[in-house]
ROSEBA-923839 format. One record per atom (N, C-alpha, C): residue in three letters; x, y, z. Coordinates in steps of 0.02 Angstrom, whole numbers, plus 50000, padded with zeros to 5 digits. Layout:
! ROSEBA-923839
alaXYZ...
This chain:
! ROSEBA-923839
pro476545125044941pro477245124244919pro477625130744921arg478265130144933arg478705136044934arg479275135044884phe479475140544853phe479995140144802phe480545145244819leu481165143044812leu481725147644820leu481805152044759arg481545149744701arg481575153644640arg480885154144609asn480785159044567asn480145160044533asn479965153844492pro479395150644504pro479215144644466pro478915146344397phe478765152744384phe478435154544321phe478925157444271thr479505154344264thr480025156844219thr479835156344146leu479335152344129leu479135151444058leu478525155444040gly478275159544086gly477725164044070gly477055160644070val476575163844037val475885161344031val475675161943958ala475125158543942ala474875158843873ala474145156943872ser473805158843818ser473115156743806ser473035155143732gly472505151443716gly472415149643646gly471745146443631phe471615145343568phe471055141743541phe470385144043570pro470225150543565pro469605153043594pro468995150743555thr468455149343591thr467795148343562thr467335153643592ala466695153143578ala466225158243603ala466135157743679asp466265151943709asp466155151343781asp466735148243818ser467315147243784ser467875144043817ser468525146143785leu469075144043816leu469745145343790leu470225141043831val470855141243813val471365137343849val471845142143883leu471975140943947leu472475144643985leu473055139844001trp473665142443998trp474255138144005trp474785141344048thr475145137144086thr475785138944115thr476155132444130arg476785133044151arg477175127344172arg477625129444230leu477645125544282leu478085126944338leu478785124444322ala479275129044323ala479965127244305ala480445132244336pro480585131744401pro481045136544432pro481745136344403glu481945130544377glu482585129844341glu482425126844273pro482235130944225pro481925128444163pro482365123844122leu483025124444126leu483465120344085leu483755114444124ala483535113544185ala483755107944225ala483275102044215pro483485095944232pro483025090344228pro482395091744268arg481815090144238arg481155091344267arg481025098644283gly481415103144253gly481315110244266gly481485112444336gly481855108144372gly482025109844441gly481485108044490met480975104344469met480415102444512met480515095444541asp480255094444602asp480225087744630asp479675083744595pro479725077044592pro479245073044556pro478585071944595val478265077444612val477615077144647val477135082044614ala476495080544618ala475985085044591ala475925091244636val475815096944606val475785103244641val475125106844625pro474735108944675pro474115112744661pro474275119844637val473955121744583val474055128344554val473385131944550his473325137444584his472715141444583his472705145744519trp472115146544491trp472055150944432trp471445155444439asp471495161344412asp470955166344412asp470845168844342leu470225169844324leu470035172944260leu469575178744277ala469745184744254ala469385190744274ala469175194844214gly468685199244226gly468465203744174gly468835210244172asp469345210944215asp469745217144215asp470455215444234ala470925219744216ala471635218444227ala471835218944300gln471405222044342gln471565222644413gln471265216944454phe470905212444422phe470605206644454phe470115208544509arg469745214144498arg469195215744543arg468565211744526asp468525209744461asp467945206044437asp468155199044416val468285194644465val468495187844451val467875183744434val467855180944373val467265177344350val467335169844355arg467955167344356arg468075160244365arg468715159444405thr468735154444447thr469335152844485thr469335145344499gly469925142644512gly469955135444525gly470655133244540ile470735126744549ile471385123744562ile471505118344510ala472085118644478ala472305113344432ala472935110344462tyr473065104044447tyr473655100744474tyr474195100144420ala474775102944435ala475355102344391ala475665095544403asp475595091044354asp475785084044361asp476495083044336pro476925079744373pro477615078544349pro477635074444285asp477135070244273asp477125066344211asp477055070744149trp476785076744159trp476695081544104trp477125087744116ala477715086644145ala478215091944155ala477945097744196his477475096244242his477175101344284his476855107044243ser476595105244184ser476225110144145ser475495110044167val475155115544153val474455116444172val474065118844111his473525115244095his473065117344042his472375117944074val472105123844075val471445125144103val470975127344048glu470365124544046glu469875126443996glu469225128344030pro469185134544056pro468555136744086pro468005137144034thr467405135444053thr466835135444007thr466285140144033gly465765141043992gly465205145244011gly465375152644014leu465865154743976leu466075161743976leu465625165843930val465635172343940val465255176943897val465615177543830ala465245177043777ala465535177343710ala465765184443693gly466295184843653gly466505191143623gly466735196343673arg467095194343726arg467345199343773arg468055197643795asp468405202743821asp469085201943845asp469095199143916tyr469615195243930tyr469735192743997tyr470485193344013trp470635193244079trp471325193044102trp471405187044149tyr471985184044150tyr472085177944188tyr472775178044222arg472825173944275arg473455173144311arg473435166544348phe474025164344369phe474095158244409phe474455159944474arg474365155544524arg474695156544588arg474895149844618val475505149444643val475745143744680val475995146244747gly475675143944802gly475845146744867gly475695154244867asp476195158244881asp476095165444880asp476435168744820val476605164844768val476945167444709val476445167844651tyr476375173744621tyr475925174744565tyr476315174644499ser475995172144448ser476275172344381ser476175179244350pro476495180644293pro476305186444254pro475565186144235ile475275191744216ile474585192144195ile474545191844119gly474075187944093gly473965187444022gly473275190244004arg473225192443942arg472575194943916arg472325190143862thr471685188843862thr471395184343813thr470685186443798trp470325182543759trp469625184243742trp469255178143716thr468595178543718thr468175173443688thr467935175843620ala467785170943576ala467585172543508ala466865175043505thr466735179043454thr466045181143439thr465665175143412pro465045173943434pro464675168143408pro464555168643333ala464485162843301ala464395162643228ala463785166443205ser463285167043247ser462665170343228ser462715177943228gln463285180543253gln463365187843257gln463945190043212ser463915196243192ser464435199043149ser465005201643193arg465595201543164arg466185204443196arg466475209343146ala466605215443168ala466795220743121ala467485219743092gln467965217443132gln468655216843108gln469045211943152leu469595209643124leu470035204943160leu470735206143135arg471205207143180arg471905207943162arg472295201643184ile472645198643136ile473015192543148ile473755193643130ala474205191543173ala474915191243157ala475085184043142val475425182843085val475605176143063val476355175243070ala476555170143109ala477265168943123ala477455161843104ser478115160743093ser478355154143075ser479115153943084cys479385148043097cys480095146643090cys480535151143133gln480595149443197gln480945153843245gln481555150243273gln482045148843230gln482665145543252gln483015150043303tyr483065147643364tyr483325151543420tyr484035153843408glu484445149643378glu485145151343369glu485265156943319gln484815157643271gln484955161943214gln484715169143223gly484465170843281gly484275177843291gly483865178843353his483765185143369his483335187143425his482615187843400tyr482145187343447tyr481435187643429tyr481175194843428ser481545199143393ser481335206043386ser480665206543350ala480505201743307ala479865201843272ala479285201443321tyr479365197543374tyr478815197043423tyr478725203543461arg479265207243473arg479185213843504arg478765218343460gln478895218143394gln478515222243349gln477785219743344ile477695213243345ile477005210643344ile476605213243403val476895213243462val476545215843520val476375223243511arg476835227043481arg476685234043467arg476095234843419asp476035230143372asp475475230343325asp474805228643357ser474815225743416ser474225223843455ser473725219643414pro473935213643393pro473475209343357pro472955206243405asp472395204243376asp471895200543415asp472095193243423leu472475190743375leu472635183543373leu473315182743341ile473715177943367ile474335176043335ile474255169043308leu474415168143244leu474345161743210leu475045159243194his475235153643223his475915150943213his475885145043166met476295145343113met476255140543058met476745134843063gly477105134343119gly477545128643127gly478275130343134asp478685125343154asp479385126243172asp479445130943231tyr479045129243283tyr479065133143345tyr479735132243380ile480005126043378ile480685124843399ile481065121643341tyr481725121043349tyr482145117143303tyr482475111643343glu482415105543318glu482665099743353glu483415098643345gln483725102343300gln484415100943282gln484905102943337gly485495099943334gly486025101843380gly486295108743365thr486695111343410thr486935118143401thr487385118843340ala487285124243303ala487685125743244ala488105132043254arg487935135943304arg488295142243320arg488385146643258lys487835147543222lys487855151943164lys487555158743177gly487365160143238gly487045166343254gly487225168843323pro486835173543349pro487005176643413pro486845172343474arg486485166743464arg486305162443521arg486445155143503ser486415150843553ser486545143743539ser486065139343578his485935133543550his485535128443584his485935125143640glu485575122543689glu485895118543741glu485865111243720gly486435107943718gly486435100843701gly486415099543627gly486395093043609gly486395091043539gly485695090343512glu485625086243460glu484975085343428glu484495081843476cys483855083543471cys483355080943516cys483115074043492tyr483115069243538tyr482845062543525tyr482375060343580thr482525061943642thr482135059543698thr481645064743723leu481185062543766leu480705067243795leu481055072843833glu481555071143872glu481915076343909glu482265081143862asp482535078643806asp482855083043756asp482355088343731tyr481765086043711tyr481275090643684tyr481005095443737arg480935092943798arg480705097443852arg481195103143864val481835101543867val482335106743879val482355111543820arg482285109143759arg482305113543701arg481705118343701his481115115743715his480535120143721his480635125243777ala480885123043834ala480985127643890ala481475133143871leu482005131443835leu482485136543813leu482135141943772tyr481735139843724tyr481375144643682tyr480895148843724arg480555145643771arg480035149143810arg480335153943861thr480985153643875thr481295158543920thr481375165243886asp481305165643821asp481405171943785asp480865176943805pro481055182943829pro480545187743853pro480085190343799ala480335191043737ala479905193543683ala479375188343665leu479565182043664leu479075176743650leu478565176343707gln478785176943769gln478325176843825gln477835182643821ala478075188543802ala477625194343797ala477095193243743ala477295190143687ala476815188943633ala476285183843655his476485178743693his475995174043718his475515177243768ala475765181643810ala475345184943859ala474885190143829his475065192643770his474685198143740his473995196143716cys473935190143685cys473305188143654cys473315180543644pro472745177643628pro472735170343615pro473085168543550trp473315162243548trp473665159543490trp473265153543461leu473345152543396leu473185146343363leu473825143643332leu473935137043336leu474565134243312leu474455127843274thr474895126643226thr474975120043197thr475725118843190thr475915112643175thr476625111043172thr476865110543099asp477515110943090asp477825108843028asp478285102943046asp478915103143027asp479335097243037asp479805097743096his480085103743109his480635104143158his480405103143230glu479755103343243glu479515101343309glu479685094043324val479815090043271val479995083043278val480665081643246asp480695081943178asp481295080243141asp481235083343071asn481775086143047asn481775089642983asn481495085242927asp480995087842891asp480715084642831asp480405077742844tyr480165076442904tyr479865069942914tyr479185069542880ala478965063542865ala478315062442832ala477995056342864gly477465057442903gly477125051942935gly477585048342984asp477705041942972asp478155038143016asp478845037142985ile479015041442935ile479645040942900ile480095046842919ser480695045442943ser481175050642960ser481655051742903thr481985057442903thr482485058942853thr483055053842855glu483225051442915glu483775046742923glu483585039542906asp482955038542886asp482705031842869asp482755027142928asp482555029642988asp482515025243046asp481965020143036leu481985014743074leu481425010243075leu480805014043098pro480235013043065pro479635016943084pro479465016443158arg479515010443188arg479345009843259arg479825013843302gln480455014443280gln480945018343317gln480785025843310phe480635027943249phe480485035043239phe479835037043275leu479345032643278leu478725034343311leu478825035443386leu479305032143416leu479465033543486leu479735040743493arg480155042743446arg480405049543446arg479835054543435arg479395052943388arg478825057443373arg478375058143435ala478275052643471ala477875052843532ala478185057543583ala478835057243592ala479175061743639ala479105069043617ala479185070343553ala479135077143527ala478425079943534tyr477925075943518tyr477235078343524tyr477055079643597arg477285075443642arg477135076443713arg477425082943738ala478055084243721ala478375090543743ala478045096543711tyr477825095843648tyr477475101243614tyr476835102943652tyr476445097843670tyr475835099043707tyr475985102143775glu476495099843808glu476655102243876glu476825109643877his477045112443822his477305119243822his476875124343786leu476275122343764leu475865126843724leu475135126543746pro474755131843734pro474055132143755pro473595128343707leu473685121743704leu473295117443660leu472695114543698pro472135113643663pro471545110943697pro471625103543714arg471205101243759arg471255094343783arg471175089343727arg470795091043676arg470705086443619arg471365085043584ala471875089243596ala472535088243565ala473015084243609val472785081743666val473235077743708val473525072043667pro474185071443662pro474475066043621pro474355059243652met474195054443610met474135047443630met474725043743598gly475285043443633gly475875040643604gly476105045043545pro476205042043486pro476445045943429pro475885049443390asp475275049243415asp474705052043379asp474435058143417met474265063343379met474035069543409met473545073043362arg472965074843386arg472475078143344arg472635085643340leu472955087543286leu473165094543277leu472705098443232tyr472395095143183tyr471975098943138tyr471295100443170gly471015106143152gly470385108443179gly470225115343151ser469705118343176ser469515124943150ser469245129243207arg469285135743198arg468995140643243arg468665146043201ser468055148143221ser467695153443186ser467635159443232phe467625165343201phe467595171643238phe467015175743210gly466435174743242gly465825177843217gly465675175543147gly465325179543110gly465205178043040gly465765180342995leu466315182943026leu466855186042987leu467335180942958ala467595176242998ala468135172042973ala468135165243007thr468335160242969thr468495153542995thr469225152042977ile469595149643026ile470285147443014ile470285139843017his470455136642961his470505129442956his471245127642967leu471405124943025leu472095123043041leu472235116043015leu472745115442973leu472905109042941leu473545106142970asp473565099442971asp474165095742992asp474445092342930glu474995095042903glu475265092242841glu475895088142851arg475975085342912arg476555081042926arg476355074042949gln475875073542994gln475745067343030gln475465061842985tyr475085063842933tyr474735058842892tyr474985058642820arg475485062442804arg475685063042734arg476035056642709ser475975055642643ser476325050042611ser477075051442609pro477485046242605pro478205047342601pro478395051542540his478955055142546his479195059142490his479345054642430ala479195057242371ala479335053442310ala480085054042292cys480365048542269cys481035048442241cys481565051642286pro481645049142347pro482155052042392pro482855050342368arg483355053642397arg484045052142382arg484215045042406pro484675041842373pro484885035142395pro485115035142468gly484865030442507gly485065029942577gly484695034542624gln484235038642598gln483855043242639gln483115042542621arg482685045642663arg481975045342650arg481655052242653gly482045057542654gly481775064142661gly481625067442594ala481575074142596ala481405078042537ala481985078242488asn481815079942426asn482315080042373asn482065084842319arg482525086942275arg482325090542215arg482355085642157val481785084542125val481745079242075val481515082142008leu481765079241954leu481515080741887leu480875076841876ala480355080341853ala479705077241847ala479715071141801asp480105071541745asp480105065941698asp480515060041722glu480865060741778glu481245055241807glu480935052441870cys480355055041889cys480035053041952cys479285052141942pro479085046741908pro478365045641898pro477985044641963ala478315042442017ala477965041542080ala477685048042108leu477985053642087leu477745060242110leu477005061242096phe476755058442041phe476085059942017phe475575054442034glu475765049642075glu475305044342093glu474705047242130pro474095045542109pro473495048742137pro473365047142210gln473625041442235gln473485039642304gln473935043242354arg474415047042331arg474855050642376arg474485056742405ser474565057742470ser474195063042504ser474655067142549met474525073542553met474875077942599met474525077842668leu473875077442669leu473485078042730leu473225071342757gly473255066142717gly472915059942734gly472185060542714phe471885055042694phe471215055342666phe470685057042718ala470775055142781ala470295057042832ala470285064642841gln470865067742843gln470895075042850gln470645078542787glu470775075642729glu470505078442667glu469745078642669arg469425073142693arg468695072942697arg468445078042748trp468795078542805trp468605083442856trp468625090542828leu469155092242791leu469225098942763leu468685100242711asp468555095342668asp468045096142617asp467365097542649ala467205093942702ala466575095142737ala466555101942770gly467125103942798gly467145110442831gly467075116242782leu467375115542723leu467315120742672leu466595121142647ala466275115342640ala465585115242616ala465105118342667ala465245117442731ala464795119742784ala464925126942805ser465495129742787ser465675136442811ser465195141742786thr465005146242832thr464575151842815thr464915158542829thr465545158342849thr465895164642865thr466145168042801gln466285174342808gln466475178442750gln467175176842724trp467625174942768trp468305173242749trp468465166142774asn468835162342733asn469035155642751asn469785155042741leu470165154642796leu470895154442793leu471115147242804leu471505144642757leu471795137942763leu472515138742788ala472625137342851ala473265138442884ala473645131942887gln474235131642855gln474635125642854gln475365127442844gly475815122642854gly476515124342864gly476945125542803val476755122942744val477205123242687val476885127242630val477245127842574val477045132142519val476625128242468met476065131042448met475635127942398met475765130842328thr476015136742323thr476125140042259thr476585135942213tyr476405135542150tyr476785131742101tyr477445135342085ala477985131442083ala478635134042064ala479045128642030asp479295130041971asp479735125541933asp480445127941942glu480875123841974glu481555125941989glu482055124041935glu481825122041877glu482275120041822glu482155124641762pro482595129341748pro482505133441688pro482535129041626gly482085130341579gly482075126341518gly481455122041513pro481455117241467pro480845113341454pro480675108241508arg481155106041547arg481015101141599arg480785104641664gln480495100641709gln480245103441772gln480595099941831arg480805104041879arg481115101441940arg480715104142000tyr480545099542046tyr480125101442103tyr480455099442168trp480335103542219trp480525101942288trp479975097742318thr480135091842342thr479615087042359thr479315087942429asp479585092442469asp479315093242536asp478725097942539ala478615102042487ala478035106642484ala477495103442441trp476965107242427trp476405104642388trp476615102842317asn477155105742291asn477415103742226asn477595096342226gly477745093542284gly477915086442289gly477305081942296tyr476715084942298tyr476085081142305tyr475565084042258pro475685083742192pro475245087142145pro474535084442144ala474445077842152ala473765075142152ala473375077542213ala473705077842270ala473375080342331ala473205087742324arg473645091642294arg473495098742284arg472905099542238glu472875095542185glu472305096042138glu471655094342173arg471655089142216arg471045087442253arg470815093242297leu471285096442331leu471105102042374leu470835107942333leu471165109442278leu470945115042237leu470265113642206arg470145107442186arg469485105742159arg468945106142213ser469125104342274ser468655105142329ser468475112442339leu468965116942336leu468825124042342leu468385126542285ala468535124142223ala468145126342165ala467435123742168gln467335117742192gln466665114842194gln466255117142254arg466565117542311arg466205119542372arg466075127042375glu466515130842345glu466465138142341glu466345141442409pro466775140042459pro466725143942521pro466895151242505arg466635155742543arg466745162842529arg467475164642542asn467775167842495asn468435170942502asn468955166442534pro469125160942502pro469655156542530pro470345159642519leu470785158542567leu471475160942563leu471925155942598val472465153942564val472945149342592val473505153342626ile473695151042686ile474245154142723ile474785148842732gly475405150442714gly475955145642718gly476545148342756gly477035143942766gly477655145842800gly478225141642773asp478695139642815asp479225134842801asp479795137442758leu479655141642708leu480155143442658leu480655148542683his480505152142738his480925157642763his480945163242712ala480385164442679ala480335169642628ala479615171942623phe479525178142600phe478855180742585phe478665178542514ile478055175842508ile477775174242442ile477065176942441ala476885180442389ala476195182642377ala476005180342306ala475495176042302ala475355172942237ala474625171042231asp474395170542169asp473745167642153asp473855160342132ile473365156142148ile473415149042132ile472845147142086arg473025144342028arg472535142241979arg472335135041989leu471755133241962leu471515126341969leu472025121441941gln472335123141886gln472895119341859gln473525123741866pro473895122941921pro474475127341933pro474955127341874gly475175133341856gly475645134041801gly475315134841733glu474645134041729glu474275134841666glu473955141641665ala474175145941620ala473955152941619ala473215153741605thr472915148941570thr472205149541553thr471745146541606ser472015143341656ser471615140241708ser471355145541757pro470745144841783pro470475150041827pro470815150241895ile470855156241923ile471115157241990ile470605154542040val470835150042084val470395147042135val470485150642202thr471095152242219thr471245155442283thr471905159142276ser472125162142330ser472785165342332ser473145162742393glu473805163742393glu474215161542450glu474665167242473leu474715167842538leu475185172442569leu475635168342615val476285168442602val476765164642641val477165169442683thr477195168042748thr477605172242792thr478325170042790thr478765174842797thr479475173242806thr479575170842878ser480185169442896ser480335166742962ser480405172343014ile480305170543077ile480455175043132ile481205176243137thr481605170743131thr482335171443135thr482705167043085ser482415161543063ser482785156543024ser483035159442958gln483645157542939gln483965160442880gln483585158842817gly483635163442768gly483265162942706gly483525157542659pro483125155942607pro483325150742560pro483835153242510ala484085148642469ala484545150542415ala484195155042365gln484575159442334gln484295164142286gln483975160442228ser484235154642210ser483935150842154ser483215148842169val483065147542232val482375145842251val481925151942242ile482145157742265ile481755163842256ile481655165242182asp482185164342143asp482135165642071asp481615161142038ser481555154842061ser481065150342031ser480355152842043phe480225155942099phe479565158742111phe479455165042070arg479985169042063arg479905175242024arg479775173641951leu480045168041926leu479915166041857leu479185163841846ala478825162541902ala478125160541897ala477655166441892ala477905172441881ala477475178241869ala477055177141806pro476445179841802pro476145184641848pro475775181541907glu475715174741909glu475375171741966glu475725173542031val476395173442032val476775175442091val476895182942086ala476565186642130ala476635193942129ala477265196242163tyr477505192342213tyr478075194642251tyr478415188642283ala479085188542282ala479485183442315ala480115186742341glu480255185942406glu480835189242436glu481055185342497gly481705183542500gly481955179442554gly482495182542596glu482635188942587glu483185192042623glu482995194142694his482355195242706his482145198042770his481785192842813arg481855193942879arg481465190242928arg480885194642949gly480355191542973gly479775195542991gly479145191442999tyr478575194242979tyr477925191042990tyr477405194342945leu476805191542944leu476245194442908leu475785197842959arg475545203742941arg475035207242980arg474395207642938met473875204042959met473265203442920met472695207042956asp472345211342919asp471755214842946asp471155212842904leu470675209442937leu470075207042904leu469485211542922ser469095213242871ser468465216942881ser467955214142832ala467345216642835ala466835214242789ala467005215942717arg467375221142706arg467515223442638arg468135220242607glu468655218942648glu469275216542620glu469705213242673leu470215209542648leu470745206842690leu471395210042666arg471695213942710arg472325217342693arg472895213942730thr473445212642694thr474025209442724thr474645213742712asp474995215342766asp475635218842762asp476195213842773leu476695213942730leu477285209742738leu477795213842778val477835212342843val478235216342890val478925213242896ala479445217142881ala480135214742882ala480515218142937met480915214142974met481355216943025met482005219242992asp482285224743017asp482915227142990asp483505222543009thr483455219243067thr483965214543087thr483675209943140val483935203843145val483765199443202val484385198343245leu484915202043233leu485525201543272leu485485205743335gln484975209943341gln484855213943401gln484175212243429pro484095212443496pro483455210543525pro482875215043506asp483015221443494asp482465226143479asp482625229843414ser482385227143359ser482525229943293ser481925234143270thr482055238843226thr481505242343193thr481235237943135ala480655239843110ala480325235843059ala480035240443006arg479905237642947arg479575241342894arg479155236642852val478685239542817val478235235642774val478535235342704leu478685229242680leu478965228442613leu478435229142559arg477875225842568arg477325226042520arg476675225142558ser476125227242527ser475455226242554ser475005223742498tyr474575219042516tyr474105216142467tyr473405215942497val472925216342453val472225216242473val471855210942433val471435207142468val470945202842435val470265205942449glu469915207742396glu469265210842405glu468715205542412asp468215207142452asp467665202442461asp467335200742395gly467305194242380gly466965191942319gly467365192342256arg468005194142261arg468425194842202arg469055190542210lys469175186042163lys469755181742166lys470385185542147gly470925183942182gly471585186742163gly471815192242209leu472475192742215leu472795198042256leu472825204542218gln472715210042254gln472795216742227gln473315220442267ser473765224042234ser474245228042271ser473895233642308ala474115234942369ala473805240242410ala474245246442410
């Protein structure tokens, strides 16, 4: 095949490494914002190389994958039989045109120790509201792994509240979601971050629809109608990211939860807290989305059968925590687990889209952590567009209850921060909440070793410029074998 324009406008990516395999990704799109990416509706052979050096003198795997028009000419390659715990470089070729080169690696086997692991944690990258200067800084930090907590795209129509704008209105169809993903993937800073190292990802809500829960949309569409939209969104999500074959969407269903271990050092349990969750309790009249509710006016909030993860995923997580032998266990999911009462005074008001809206489900998870006692559990959250550093007790909000785990919530890459009243509600939860701040955009930089897990809350000075400077607002340490956050 011959192209008048570069077909690799969306870059390359890798993800989900194991000890002997990983995922390599690209998509052919010479005109990324045009229908079908500017491609003819025919399958195209794409050559790929995986090498042990950046100059490709030591090519260890090579092959041909077919970019299928049914999958937006995306390519997902999963070479197997690789050497564990080593770096690799990869590239794609169509005709005589080569893609950019990406760097990736395979995981250390569980039977071996790994001295350290650096992870950058990102979330909520509304394209309109800023430039991806945070990703430029992440690449400078040279992480081993980037962990994305959701809201990779925003489905909403253009609001023109920032330096950039979306193309078109709100996403409903497969073509809508494909163009929206392509717009985001044209960003050079995001492309550089994908090429730098492998990613692990889970979704939150904006990949499909704001505040959706299972088959329920905020607009209260008929479930069968909304599931068609969810199917389109999941398909486009798979087409644009380095997801493993086990995540291929089957209509509106997609296996997103799973885990990856990195030597004896760490296991990351990736959770899906959207696809299987129970409907929000006590929604506003005429809607089915999230709400702020007074606890004494919403008894449905506390019904024991309500679940954030769905009972099958709850059982999977419980088994995984029981079987884990790694030194650190990170629970990566999209929303905030830390307890916060948003009503000053004797009554309690909760935001129903986070774990505060699913108290029985949170208690089951915390009891699982307390009973299974995996080594050094830590919850990682996103969604709030704010930094939160907190300890979580078995009975949240009860000062005499034992600390079970801690939570670190990353702020957004670009999305605007919450109302000050929300931040104040977390600050009132001191001393369990050590820090709450929503003014800055940025990410978490986590360094894991046998002795401790250190997290820096990295804030960008501005997202109105493509290349901003950054600074560390706070740093926290979790010591091996000791519950609770310590200031660093």
